[in-house]
C-alpha positions, 0 to 999 in steps of 0.5 A: 448505493455503488459507490459505497460499496465499491469505497468498501471494497476499495478501502479493504484491499488496501488494508489487505496489502498494508497488512501483508507488506511484511510478507513482501518486506522478508522477500525482500530482505532475502533476495534484492536488497539484502545489503539494506536493512529493515528499516530502509526496505519499510520505506517501500512500504510507507511510500507505497501506502502514501502515495495510494492515499495520496492519489485517492485524495485527488484523483476520488473527486475526479470519479464522483 
């Protein structure tokens, strides 16, 4: 029961980060990465979500 609850909670947090990346993308464009295109900045979010899912597949069985 606790494992299922924590899995749902973690999934909701991850989806929140993915949905909020547009805010970070705007921040990056107006500040640090002002000379890059939005497509270049979008790679940050794509790689971030891929790494989170990849690590979840590898680390998940260790905790079970």
